[in-house]
PDBQT receptor file of N, H, CA, C and O in Angstrom, charges set to zero:
ATOM      1  N   UNK A   1      13.811 -25.784  -6.724  1.00  0.00    +0.000 N 
ATOM      2  CA  UNK A   1      12.808 -24.954  -6.853  1.00  0.00    +0.000 C 
ATOM      3  C   UNK A   1      13.082 -24.137  -5.998  1.00  0.00    +0.000 C 
ATOM      4  O   UNK A   1      12.156 -23.342  -5.838  1.00  0.00    +0.000 OA
ATOM      5  N   UNK A   2      14.336 -23.875  -5.066  1.00  0.00    +0.000 N 
ATOM      6  H   UNK A   2      15.089 -24.521  -5.197  1.00  0.00    +0.000 HD
ATOM      7  CA  UNK A   2      14.856 -22.406  -4.718  1.00  0.00    +0.000 C 
ATOM      8  C   UNK A   2      15.572 -21.083  -6.368  1.00  0.00    +0.000 C 
ATOM      9  O   UNK A   2      15.603 -19.869  -6.570  1.00  0.00    +0.000 OA
ATOM     10  N   UNK A   3      16.097 -22.655  -7.292  1.00  0.00    +0.000 N 
ATOM     11  H   UNK A   3      16.072 -23.641  -7.129  1.00  0.00    +0.000 HD
ATOM     12  CA  UNK A   3      16.278 -21.113  -8.392  1.00  0.00    +0.000 C 
ATOM     13  C   UNK A   3      14.744 -20.932  -8.394  1.00  0.00    +0.000 C 
ATOM     14  O   UNK A   3      14.513 -20.832  -7.189  1.00  0.00    +0.000 OA
ATOM     15  N   UNK A   4      13.616 -20.835  -9.003  1.00  0.00    +0.000 N 
ATOM     16  H   UNK A   4      13.804 -20.916  -9.981  1.00  0.00    +0.000 HD
ATOM     17  CA  UNK A   4      12.157 -20.422  -9.303  1.00  0.00    +0.000 C 
ATOM     18  C   UNK A   4      12.032 -19.854  -8.570  1.00  0.00    +0.000 C 
ATOM     19  O   UNK A   4      11.627 -18.811  -9.084  1.00  0.00    +0.000 OA
ATOM     20  N   UNK A   5      12.114 -19.632  -6.906  1.00  0.00    +0.000 N 
ATOM     21  H   UNK A   5      12.443 -20.479  -6.489  1.00  0.00    +0.000 HD
ATOM     22  CA  UNK A   5      11.505 -19.062  -5.935  1.00  0.00    +0.000 C 
ATOM     23  C   UNK A   5      12.782 -17.906  -6.141  1.00  0.00    +0.000 C 
ATOM     24  O   UNK A   5      12.841 -17.245  -5.104  1.00  0.00    +0.000 OA
ATOM     25  N   UNK A   6      13.786 -17.465  -7.110  1.00  0.00    +0.000 N 
ATOM     26  H   UNK A   6      13.738 -18.002  -7.952  1.00  0.00    +0.000 HD
ATOM     27  CA  UNK A   6      14.703 -16.713  -6.921  1.00  0.00    +0.000 C 
ATOM     28  C   UNK A   6      14.164 -15.127  -7.768  1.00  0.00    +0.000 C 
ATOM     29  O   UNK A   6      14.000 -13.928  -7.546  1.00  0.00    +0.000 OA
ATOM     30  N   UNK A   7      14.010 -16.583  -9.290  1.00  0.00    +0.000 N 
ATOM     31  H   UNK A   7      14.143 -17.558  -9.471  1.00  0.00    +0.000 HD
ATOM     32  CA  UNK A   7      14.127 -16.070 -10.253  1.00  0.00    +0.000 C 
ATOM     33  C   UNK A   7      12.693 -15.383 -10.154  1.00  0.00    +0.000 C 
ATOM     34  O   UNK A   7      12.591 -14.208 -10.507  1.00  0.00    +0.000 OA
ATOM     35  N   UNK A   8      11.974 -15.835  -9.851  1.00  0.00    +0.000 N 
ATOM     36  H   UNK A   8      12.058 -16.789  -9.564  1.00  0.00    +0.000 HD
ATOM     37  CA  UNK A   8      10.534 -14.945  -9.405  1.00  0.00    +0.000 C 
ATOM     38  C   UNK A   8      10.875 -14.025  -8.480  1.00  0.00    +0.000 C 
ATOM     39  O   UNK A   8      11.282 -13.060  -9.127  1.00  0.00    +0.000 OA
ATOM     40  N   UNK A   9      10.933 -13.799  -7.402  1.00  0.00    +0.000 N 
ATOM     41  H   UNK A   9      10.602 -14.583  -6.876  1.00  0.00    +0.000 HD
ATOM     42  CA  UNK A   9      12.090 -12.624  -6.396  1.00  0.00    +0.000 C 
ATOM     43  C   UNK A   9      13.106 -12.299  -6.704  1.00  0.00    +0.000 C 
ATOM     44  O   UNK A   9      14.045 -12.254  -5.910  1.00  0.00    +0.000 OA
ATOM     45  N   UNK A  10      13.222 -11.878  -8.349  1.00  0.00    +0.000 N 
ATOM     46  H   UNK A  10      12.458 -11.914  -8.994  1.00  0.00    +0.000 HD
ATOM     47  CA  UNK A  10      14.138 -10.641  -8.735  1.00  0.00    +0.000 C 
ATOM     48  C   UNK A  10      13.504 -10.182  -9.685  1.00  0.00    +0.000 C 
ATOM     49  O   UNK A  10      13.402  -8.963  -9.820  1.00  0.00    +0.000 OA
ATOM     50  N   UNK A  11      12.764 -11.323 -10.822  1.00  0.00    +0.000 N 
ATOM     51  H   UNK A  11      12.848 -12.314 -10.712  1.00  0.00    +0.000 HD
ATOM     52  CA  UNK A  11      11.194 -10.239 -11.135  1.00  0.00    +0.000 C 
ATOM     53  C   UNK A  11      10.480  -9.437 -10.683  1.00  0.00    +0.000 C 
ATOM     54  O   UNK A  11       9.821  -8.609 -11.312  1.00  0.00    +0.000 OA
ATOM     55  N   UNK A  12      10.539  -9.621  -9.342  1.00  0.00    +0.000 N 
ATOM     56  H   UNK A  12      11.075 -10.294  -8.832  1.00  0.00    +0.000 HD
ATOM     57  CA  UNK A  12       9.649  -8.473  -8.219  1.00  0.00    +0.000 C 
ATOM     58  C   UNK A  12       9.995  -7.131  -8.747  1.00  0.00    +0.000 C 
ATOM     59  O   UNK A  12       9.583  -6.247  -9.499  1.00  0.00    +0.000 OA
ATOM     60  N   UNK A  13      11.446  -7.602  -7.566  1.00  0.00    +0.000 N 
ATOM     61  H   UNK A  13      11.780  -8.320  -6.955  1.00  0.00    +0.000 HD
ATOM     62  CA  UNK A  13      11.869  -6.699  -7.297  1.00  0.00    +0.000 C 
ATOM     63  C   UNK A  13      12.483  -5.512  -8.091  1.00  0.00    +0.000 C 
ATOM     64  O   UNK A  13      12.276  -4.321  -7.860  1.00  0.00    +0.000 OA
ATOM     65  N   UNK A  14      13.191  -5.979  -8.964  1.00  0.00    +0.000 N 
ATOM     66  H   UNK A  14      13.359  -6.947  -9.152  1.00  0.00    +0.000 HD
ATOM     67  CA  UNK A  14      13.608  -5.695 -10.955  1.00  0.00    +0.000 C 
ATOM     68  C   UNK A  14      12.558  -4.637 -10.771  1.00  0.00    +0.000 C 
ATOM     69  O   UNK A  14      12.739  -3.527 -10.269  1.00  0.00    +0.000 OA
ATOM     70  N   UNK A  15      11.225  -5.219 -11.331  1.00  0.00    +0.000 N 
ATOM     71  H   UNK A  15      11.078  -6.120 -11.739  1.00  0.00    +0.000 HD
ATOM     72  CA  UNK A  15       9.180  -4.245 -11.985  1.00  0.00    +0.000 C 
ATOM     73  C   UNK A  15       9.583  -3.221 -10.681  1.00  0.00    +0.000 C 
ATOM     74  O   UNK A  15       9.870  -2.111 -11.130  1.00  0.00    +0.000 OA
ATOM     75  N   UNK A  16       9.654  -3.259  -9.659  1.00  0.00    +0.000 N 
ATOM     76  H   UNK A  16       9.421  -4.160  -9.294  1.00  0.00    +0.000 HD
ATOM     77  CA  UNK A  16       8.852  -2.185  -8.466  1.00  0.00    +0.000 C 
ATOM     78  C   UNK A  16      10.432  -1.139  -8.732  1.00  0.00    +0.000 C 
ATOM     79  O   UNK A  16      10.467   0.018  -9.148  1.00  0.00    +0.000 OA
ATOM     80  N   UNK A  17      11.558  -1.987  -8.344  1.00  0.00    +0.000 N 
ATOM     81  H   UNK A  17      11.529  -2.927  -8.006  1.00  0.00    +0.000 HD
ATOM     82  CA  UNK A  17      12.817  -0.624  -8.525  1.00  0.00    +0.000 C 
ATOM     83  C   UNK A  17      13.371   0.173  -9.999  1.00  0.00    +0.000 C 
ATOM     84  O   UNK A  17      14.375   0.874 -10.126  1.00  0.00    +0.000 OA
ATOM     85  N   UNK A  18      12.228  -0.242 -11.154  1.00  0.00    +0.000 N 
ATOM     86  H   UNK A  18      11.412  -0.811 -11.050  1.00  0.00    +0.000 HD
ATOM     87  CA  UNK A  18      12.105   1.120 -11.953  1.00  0.00    +0.000 C 
ATOM     88  C   UNK A  18      10.839   1.501 -11.353  1.00  0.00    +0.000 C 
ATOM     89  O   UNK A  18      10.786   2.729 -11.287  1.00  0.00    +0.000 OA
ATOM     90  N   UNK A  19       9.711   0.897 -10.849  1.00  0.00    +0.000 N 
ATOM     91  H   UNK A  19       9.753  -0.101 -10.902  1.00  0.00    +0.000 HD
ATOM     92  CA  UNK A  19       9.166   2.122 -10.827  1.00  0.00    +0.000 C 
ATOM     93  C   UNK A  19       8.972   3.019  -9.676  1.00  0.00    +0.000 C 
ATOM     94  O   UNK A  19       8.841   4.212  -9.948  1.00  0.00    +0.000 OA
ATOM     95  N   UNK A  20       8.940   2.749  -8.730  1.00  0.00    +0.000 N 
ATOM     96  H   UNK A  20       9.047   1.780  -8.509  1.00  0.00    +0.000 HD
ATOM     97  CA  UNK A  20      10.268   3.383  -7.774  1.00  0.00    +0.000 C 
ATOM     98  C   UNK A  20      11.360   4.639  -8.293  1.00  0.00    +0.000 C 
ATOM     99  O   UNK A  20      11.864   5.494  -7.565  1.00  0.00    +0.000 OA
ATOM    100  N   UNK A  21      11.559   4.464  -9.803  1.00  0.00    +0.000 N 
ATOM    101  H   UNK A  21      11.150   3.770 -10.394  1.00  0.00    +0.000 HD
ATOM    102  CA  UNK A  21      12.497   5.337 -10.533  1.00  0.00    +0.000 C 
ATOM    103  C   UNK A  21      12.329   6.488 -11.125  1.00  0.00    +0.000 C 
ATOM    104  O   UNK A  21      12.955   7.472 -11.520  1.00  0.00    +0.000 OA
ATOM    105  N   UNK A  22      11.093   5.967 -11.047  1.00  0.00    +0.000 N 
ATOM    106  H   UNK A  22      10.585   5.168 -10.727  1.00  0.00    +0.000 HD
ATOM    107  CA  UNK A  22       9.721   7.164 -11.872  1.00  0.00    +0.000 C 
ATOM    108  C   UNK A  22       9.800   8.085 -11.291  1.00  0.00    +0.000 C 
ATOM    109  O   UNK A  22       9.125   9.058 -11.627  1.00  0.00    +0.000 OA
ATOM    110  N   UNK A  23      10.545   8.132 -10.334  1.00  0.00    +0.000 N 
ATOM    111  H   UNK A  23      11.093   7.342 -10.061  1.00  0.00    +0.000 HD
ATOM    112  CA  UNK A  23       9.257   8.979  -8.581  1.00  0.00    +0.000 C 
ATOM    113  C   UNK A  23      10.930  10.421  -8.732  1.00  0.00    +0.000 C 
ATOM    114  O   UNK A  23      12.116  10.383  -9.061  1.00  0.00    +0.000 OA
ATOM    115  N   UNK A  24       9.745  11.638  -8.159  1.00  0.00    +0.000 N 
ATOM    116  H   UNK A  24       8.782  11.669  -7.892  1.00  0.00    +0.000 HD
ATOM    117  CA  UNK A  24       9.709  12.426  -8.348  1.00  0.00    +0.000 C 
ATOM    118  C   UNK A  24      11.361  12.941  -7.088  1.00  0.00    +0.000 C 
ATOM    119  O   UNK A  24      12.553  13.230  -6.981  1.00  0.00    +0.000 OA
ATOM    120  N   UNK A  25      10.507  12.785  -6.677  1.00  0.00    +0.000 N 
ATOM    121  H   UNK A  25       9.538  12.551  -6.764  1.00  0.00    +0.000 HD
ATOM    122  CA  UNK A  25      11.539  11.970  -4.421  1.00  0.00    +0.000 C 
ATOM    123  C   UNK A  25      13.131  10.970  -4.873  1.00  0.00    +0.000 C 
ATOM    124  O   UNK A  25      13.166   9.747  -5.008  1.00  0.00    +0.000 OA
ATOM    125  N   UNK A  26      14.097  11.761  -5.003  1.00  0.00    +0.000 N 
ATOM    126  H   UNK A  26      14.068  12.754  -4.894  1.00  0.00    +0.000 HD
ATOM    127  CA  UNK A  26      15.206  10.984  -4.709  1.00  0.00    +0.000 C 
ATOM    128  C   UNK A  26      15.543  10.031  -4.422  1.00  0.00    +0.000 C 
ATOM    129  O   UNK A  26      16.050   9.088  -5.030  1.00  0.00    +0.000 OA
ATOM    130  N   UNK A  27      15.116  10.326  -2.843  1.00  0.00    +0.000 N 
ATOM    131  H   UNK A  27      14.705  11.093  -2.350  1.00  0.00    +0.000 HD
ATOM    132  CA  UNK A  27      15.269   9.208  -1.741  1.00  0.00    +0.000 C 
ATOM    133  C   UNK A  27      14.671   7.755  -2.358  1.00  0.00    +0.000 C 
ATOM    134  O   UNK A  27      15.096   6.608  -2.221  1.00  0.00    +0.000 OA
ATOM    135  N   UNK A  28      13.430   8.318  -3.144  1.00  0.00    +0.000 N 
ATOM    136  H   UNK A  28      13.085   9.250  -3.256  1.00  0.00    +0.000 HD
ATOM    137  CA  UNK A  28      12.626   7.317  -4.042  1.00  0.00    +0.000 C 
ATOM    138  C   UNK A  28      13.294   6.182  -5.441  1.00  0.00    +0.000 C 
ATOM    139  O   UNK A  28      13.488   5.001  -5.729  1.00  0.00    +0.000 OA
ATOM    140  N   UNK A  29      13.413   7.425  -5.893  1.00  0.00    +0.000 N 
ATOM    141  H   UNK A  29      13.255   8.384  -5.659  1.00  0.00    +0.000 HD
ATOM    142  CA  UNK A  29      14.475   7.102  -7.037  1.00  0.00    +0.000 C 
ATOM    143  C   UNK A  29      15.305   5.769  -6.669  1.00  0.00    +0.000 C 
ATOM    144  O   UNK A  29      15.064   4.649  -7.121  1.00  0.00    +0.000 OA
ATOM    145  N   UNK A  30      17.006   6.327  -5.163  1.00  0.00    +0.000 N 
ATOM    146  H   UNK A  30      17.201   7.236  -4.796  1.00  0.00    +0.000 HD
ATOM    147  CA  UNK A  30      18.203   5.822  -4.912  1.00  0.00    +0.000 C 
ATOM    148  C   UNK A  30      17.376   4.372  -4.310  1.00  0.00    +0.000 C 
ATOM    149  O   UNK A  30      17.891   3.407  -3.747  1.00  0.00    +0.000 OA
ATOM    150  N   UNK A  31      16.187   4.563  -4.589  1.00  0.00    +0.000 N 
ATOM    151  H   UNK A  31      15.768   5.347  -5.047  1.00  0.00    +0.000 HD
ATOM    152  CA  UNK A  31      14.948   3.313  -2.642  1.00  0.00    +0.000 C 
ATOM    153  C   UNK A  31      15.087   1.803  -4.720  1.00  0.00    +0.000 C 
ATOM    154  O   UNK A  31      15.683   0.741  -4.898  1.00  0.00    +0.000 OA
ATOM    155  N   UNK A  32      14.483   2.381  -5.345  1.00  0.00    +0.000 N 
ATOM    156  H   UNK A  32      13.999   3.244  -5.200  1.00  0.00    +0.000 HD
ATOM    157  CA  UNK A  32      14.165   2.156  -6.846  1.00  0.00    +0.000 C 
ATOM    158  C   UNK A  32      15.113   1.180  -7.840  1.00  0.00    +0.000 C 
ATOM    159  O   UNK A  32      14.732   0.301  -8.614  1.00  0.00    +0.000 OA
ATOM    160  N   UNK A  33      17.233   1.892  -7.388  1.00  0.00    +0.000 N 
ATOM    161  H   UNK A  33      17.543   2.606  -6.760  1.00  0.00    +0.000 HD
ATOM    162  CA  UNK A  33      18.215   2.018  -8.286  1.00  0.00    +0.000 C 
ATOM    163  C   UNK A  33      18.436   0.670  -7.169  1.00  0.00    +0.000 C 
ATOM    164  O   UNK A  33      19.037  -0.233  -7.750  1.00  0.00    +0.000 OA
ATOM    165  N   UNK A  34      18.126   0.345  -5.838  1.00  0.00    +0.000 N 
ATOM    166  H   UNK A  34      17.638   1.079  -5.366  1.00  0.00    +0.000 HD
ATOM    167  CA  UNK A  34      19.302  -0.373  -5.397  1.00  0.00    +0.000 C 
ATOM    168  C   UNK A  34      18.802  -1.626  -5.508  1.00  0.00    +0.000 C 
ATOM    169  O   UNK A  34      19.476  -2.617  -5.787  1.00  0.00    +0.000 OA
ATOM    170  N   UNK A  35      17.282  -1.603  -5.231  1.00  0.00    +0.000 N 
ATOM    171  H   UNK A  35      16.735  -0.798  -5.003  1.00  0.00    +0.000 HD
ATOM    172  CA  UNK A  35      15.809  -2.404  -5.143  1.00  0.00    +0.000 C 
ATOM    173  C   UNK A  35      16.102  -3.568  -6.861  1.00  0.00    +0.000 C 
ATOM    174  O   UNK A  35      15.987  -4.789  -6.965  1.00  0.00    +0.000 OA
ATOM    175  N   UNK A  36      16.576  -2.291  -8.182  1.00  0.00    +0.000 N 
ATOM    176  H   UNK A  36      16.669  -1.299  -8.098  1.00  0.00    +0.000 HD
ATOM    177  CA  UNK A  36      16.277  -3.017  -9.605  1.00  0.00    +0.000 C 
ATOM    178  C   UNK A  36      17.681  -4.249  -8.996  1.00  0.00    +0.000 C 
ATOM    179  O   UNK A  36      17.558  -5.467  -9.131  1.00  0.00    +0.000 OA
ATOM    180  N   UNK A  37      18.812  -3.645  -8.407  1.00  0.00    +0.000 N 
ATOM    181  H   UNK A  37      18.911  -2.656  -8.297  1.00  0.00    +0.000 HD
ATOM    182  CA  UNK A  37      19.668  -4.540  -7.829  1.00  0.00    +0.000 C 
ATOM    183  C   UNK A  37      20.114  -5.667  -7.392  1.00  0.00    +0.000 C 
ATOM    184  O   UNK A  37      20.987  -6.535  -7.365  1.00  0.00    +0.000 OA
ATOM    185  N   UNK A  38      19.172  -5.281  -7.081  1.00  0.00    +0.000 N 
ATOM    186  H   UNK A  38      18.463  -4.577  -7.104  1.00  0.00    +0.000 HD
ATOM    187  CA  UNK A  38      19.177  -6.336  -5.691  1.00  0.00    +0.000 C 
ATOM    188  C   UNK A  38      18.436  -7.487  -6.482  1.00  0.00    +0.000 C 
ATOM    189  O   UNK A  38      18.937  -8.610  -6.426  1.00  0.00    +0.000 OA
ATOM    190  N   UNK A  39      17.118  -7.266  -7.316  1.00  0.00    +0.000 N 
ATOM    191  H   UNK A  39      16.711  -6.353  -7.362  1.00  0.00    +0.000 HD
ATOM    192  CA  UNK A  39      16.840  -8.410  -8.500  1.00  0.00    +0.000 C 
ATOM    193  C   UNK A  39      17.417  -8.659  -9.284  1.00  0.00    +0.000 C 
ATOM    194  O   UNK A  39      16.907  -9.321 -10.187  1.00  0.00    +0.000 OA
ATOM    195  N   UNK A  40      18.356  -8.388  -9.336  1.00  0.00    +0.000 N 
ATOM    196  H   UNK A  40      18.770  -7.850  -8.602  1.00  0.00    +0.000 HD
ATOM    197  CA  UNK A  40      19.625  -8.259 -10.866  1.00  0.00    +0.000 C 
ATOM    198  C   UNK A  40      20.318  -9.773 -10.252  1.00  0.00    +0.000 C 
ATOM    199  O   UNK A  40      20.508 -10.852 -10.815  1.00  0.00    +0.000 OA
ATOM    200  N   UNK A  41      20.699  -9.116  -8.274  1.00  0.00    +0.000 N 
ATOM    201  H   UNK A  41      20.545  -8.240  -7.817  1.00  0.00    +0.000 HD
ATOM    202  CA  UNK A  41      21.287  -9.652  -8.453  1.00  0.00    +0.000 C 
ATOM    203  C   UNK A  41      20.615 -11.252  -7.727  1.00  0.00    +0.000 C 
ATOM    204  O   UNK A  41      21.317 -12.227  -7.458  1.00  0.00    +0.000 OA
ATOM    205  N   UNK A  42      19.330 -11.172  -7.560  1.00  0.00    +0.000 N 
ATOM    206  H   UNK A  42      18.760 -10.380  -7.779  1.00  0.00    +0.000 HD
ATOM    207  CA  UNK A  42      18.556 -12.289  -7.206  1.00  0.00    +0.000 C 
ATOM    208  C   UNK A  42      18.247 -13.109  -8.861  1.00  0.00    +0.000 C 
ATOM    209  O   UNK A  42      19.035 -14.037  -9.043  1.00  0.00    +0.000 OA
ATOM    210  N   UNK A  43      17.560 -12.955  -9.657  1.00  0.00    +0.000 N 
ATOM    211  H   UNK A  43      16.920 -12.201  -9.509  1.00  0.00    +0.000 HD
ATOM    212  CA  UNK A  43      17.988 -13.353 -10.228  1.00  0.00    +0.000 C 
ATOM    213  C   UNK A  43      18.915 -14.345 -11.398  1.00  0.00    +0.000 C 
ATOM    214  O   UNK A  43      18.415 -15.079 -12.251  1.00  0.00    +0.000 OA
ATOM    215  N   UNK A  44      20.797 -14.055 -11.079  1.00  0.00    +0.000 N 
ATOM    216  H   UNK A  44      21.203 -13.459 -10.386  1.00  0.00    +0.000 HD
ATOM    217  CA  UNK A  44      21.792 -14.595 -10.754  1.00  0.00    +0.000 C 
ATOM    218  C   UNK A  44      21.587 -15.837 -10.147  1.00  0.00    +0.000 C 
ATOM    219  O   UNK A  44      21.581 -17.045 -10.381  1.00  0.00    +0.000 OA
ATOM    220  N   UNK A  45      21.400 -14.890  -9.139  1.00  0.00    +0.000 N 
ATOM    221  H   UNK A  45      21.405 -13.908  -8.949  1.00  0.00    +0.000 HD
ATOM    222  CA  UNK A  45      21.615 -16.310  -8.359  1.00  0.00    +0.000 C 
ATOM    223  C   UNK A  45      20.829 -17.751  -8.753  1.00  0.00    +0.000 C 
ATOM    224  O   UNK A  45      21.219 -18.895  -8.986  1.00  0.00    +0.000 OA
ATOM    225  N   UNK A  46      19.235 -16.942  -8.695  1.00  0.00    +0.000 N 
ATOM    226  H   UNK A  46      18.918 -16.012  -8.507  1.00  0.00    +0.000 HD
ATOM    227  CA  UNK A  46      18.738 -18.291  -9.610  1.00  0.00    +0.000 C 
ATOM    228  C   UNK A  46      18.488 -18.759 -10.392  1.00  0.00    +0.000 C 
ATOM    229  O   UNK A  46      17.530 -19.505 -10.595  1.00  0.00    +0.000 OA
ATOM    230  N   UNK A  47      19.576 -18.324 -11.257  1.00  0.00    +0.000 N 
ATOM    231  H   UNK A  47      20.354 -17.718 -11.092  1.00  0.00    +0.000 HD
ATOM    232  CA  UNK A  47      20.839 -19.099 -12.714  1.00  0.00    +0.000 C 
ATOM    233  C   UNK A  47      21.726 -19.697 -12.459  1.00  0.00    +0.000 C 
ATOM    234  O   UNK A  47      21.988 -20.802 -12.935  1.00  0.00    +0.000 OA
ATOM    235  N   UNK A  48      22.571 -18.904 -11.408  1.00  0.00    +0.000 N 
ATOM    236  H   UNK A  48      22.358 -18.007 -11.022  1.00  0.00    +0.000 HD
ATOM    237  CA  UNK A  48      23.404 -20.206 -10.994  1.00  0.00    +0.000 C 
ATOM    238  C   UNK A  48      23.227 -21.086 -10.277  1.00  0.00    +0.000 C 
ATOM    239  O   UNK A  48      24.238 -21.747 -10.042  1.00  0.00    +0.000 OA
ATOM    240  N   UNK A  49      21.843 -21.565  -9.545  1.00  0.00    +0.000 N 
ATOM    241  H   UNK A  49      21.022 -21.028  -9.736  1.00  0.00    +0.000 HD
ATOM    242  CA  UNK A  49      21.395 -22.452  -8.538  1.00  0.00    +0.000 C 
ATOM    243  C   UNK A  49      21.104 -23.126  -9.835  1.00  0.00    +0.000 C 
ATOM    244  O   UNK A  49      21.767 -24.093 -10.213  1.00  0.00    +0.000 OA
ATOM    245  N   UNK A  50      19.807 -22.462 -10.731  1.00  0.00    +0.000 N 
ATOM    246  H   UNK A  50      19.269 -21.677 -10.424  1.00  0.00    +0.000 HD
ATOM    247  CA  UNK A  50      19.936 -23.274 -12.357  1.00  0.00    +0.000 C 
ATOM    248  C   UNK A  50      21.290 -25.345 -12.432  1.00  0.00    +0.000 C 
ATOM    249  O   UNK A  50      21.265 -26.568 -12.296  1.00  0.00    +0.000 OA
ATOM    250  N   UNK A  51      22.592 -23.505 -12.912  1.00  0.00    +0.000 N 
ATOM    251  H   UNK A  51      22.612 -22.511 -13.022  1.00  0.00    +0.000 HD
ATOM    252  CA  UNK A  51      23.199 -24.519 -13.257  1.00  0.00    +0.000 C 
ATOM    253  C   UNK A  51      23.848 -25.482 -12.798  1.00  0.00    +0.000 C 
ATOM    254  O   UNK A  51      24.408 -26.368 -13.444  1.00  0.00    +0.000 OA
ATOM    255  N   UNK A  52      23.785 -25.311 -11.360  1.00  0.00    +0.000 N 
ATOM    256  H   UNK A  52      23.330 -24.591 -10.836  1.00  0.00    +0.000 HD
ATOM    257  CA  UNK A  52      24.434 -26.531 -10.433  1.00  0.00    +0.000 C 
ATOM    258  C   UNK A  52      24.014 -27.009  -9.517  1.00  0.00    +0.000 C 
ATOM    259  O   UNK A  52      24.681 -27.549  -8.634  1.00  0.00    +0.000 OA
ATOM    260  N   UNK A  53      22.209 -26.844  -9.571  1.00  0.00    +0.000 N 
ATOM    261  H   UNK A  53      21.667 -26.405 -10.288  1.00  0.00    +0.000 HD
ATOM    262  CA  UNK A  53      22.162 -27.726  -8.162  1.00  0.00    +0.000 C 
ATOM    263  C   UNK A  53      21.282 -27.082  -7.466  1.00  0.00    +0.000 C 
ATOM    264  O   UNK A  53      21.855 -26.002  -7.328  1.00  0.00    +0.000 OA
ATOM    265  N   UNK A  54      20.273 -26.988  -6.922  1.00  0.00    +0.000 N 
ATOM    266  H   UNK A  54      19.808 -27.866  -7.034  1.00  0.00    +0.000 HD
ATOM    267  CA  UNK A  54      19.660 -26.534  -5.635  1.00  0.00    +0.000 C 
ATOM    268  C   UNK A  54      20.337 -27.449  -4.362  1.00  0.00    +0.000 C 
ATOM    269  O   UNK A  54      19.887 -28.069  -3.398  1.00  0.00    +0.000 OA
ATOM    270  N   UNK A  55      21.590 -27.183  -4.892  1.00  0.00    +0.000 N 
ATOM    271  H   UNK A  55      21.955 -26.679  -5.675  1.00  0.00    +0.000 HD
ATOM    272  CA  UNK A  55      22.557 -28.230  -4.010  1.00  0.00    +0.000 C 
ATOM    273  C   UNK A  55      22.876 -27.119  -2.880  1.00  0.00    +0.000 C 
ATOM    274  O   UNK A  55      22.728 -27.225  -1.662  1.00  0.00    +0.000 OA
ATOM    275  N   UNK A  56      23.378 -25.974  -3.667  1.00  0.00    +0.000 N 
ATOM    276  H   UNK A  56      23.498 -25.889  -4.656  1.00  0.00    +0.000 HD
ATOM    277  CA  UNK A  56      23.629 -25.065  -2.641  1.00  0.00    +0.000 C 
ATOM    278  C   UNK A  56      22.948 -24.423  -1.690  1.00  0.00    +0.000 C 
ATOM    279  O   UNK A  56      23.532 -23.657  -0.923  1.00  0.00    +0.000 OA
TER     280      UNK A  56
């Protein structure tokens, strides 16, 4: 179950991060880049959990 949750959270963070990067505000753009990176990391964690099982 943790695999699915991580993947969903990752997708949401990536999408929100991409939206923030479209802003004219440099701080918001930086937040968006960080949030997108966080989303990618969450998706990777979900893939790892899926490959190894939810035991980790």
